[in-house]
N, C-alpha and C positions, 0 to 999 in steps of 0.2 A: 662969574665966580660963584662956586657953590658954597652955601652955608651948611655947616655940619653941626648937628645936635650932639653935643658931648655931655655926658653925665660925669660929675666929679666922683672921686673914689667915695666920699661920704654919701653922696646920693645913692650910689650902687649898694653900699653897705646897708643903708637904711631900707632900701628895697628888698634886699636879701633877708634882712631881719623881719620885715613885715611879711614876706612870703612864708618864712619859717613859722611865725606866729599863727598865721591863718592855717597853715598846714597842720600845726599841732592842735589847733582848736577843732578842725574838721576831723582829724584822727580821734580825738577824745569823744566828740559827738557821735561817731560811728560806733565806738566801743560802748558808750552809754546806751545807744539805741539797741544794741545787741543784748545787753543786760535787761533792758526794759522789755523787749520782745520775749525773752526767755521767761521773765516774770509773768507776763501776760499769758503765755502758753501754759505755764505751770498753773496759774490761777484757773484757767479754763479747764485743765485736766482735773484739778482738785474739785471744781464745781461739778463736773460730769460725773465724778466718782462719789459725789455726795459728801465730801469732806468740808465743803463750804456752803453755808446757808445764805439765803438771799439777803439777810441783814448785813452781810459783809461785802456787798457789791462796791462799797466805797473804795476798797483797796484796788479793785480793777479800774475804777473811774480814775483814781490817782495815777496809776500806771499809764493809762491811755493819755491823760492830760500831759503827763511828762513826755510821752513819746511825741505828741503833737507839738509840744513846745520845742522839742529838739528838731522837728522837721521844719518849723516855721521859717527859719532863715534860708532853707534849701530852695526857695522859690524866688 
């Protein structure tokens, strides 16, 4: 006689809900990373064009730290 593993409807709904939550978080992280990457690119461009002085490197550092933080869970 075979034993079958059956999930109840509530288990299936819980799994679907968790998948939707994770998917939403991953989508948000992807959008935030694009924003951060654009900010980094803009900072570099402004620096190269002389609009940013070395004393404001802290902004770039913050952008990089945020980008790294967003990537942390990807591994």
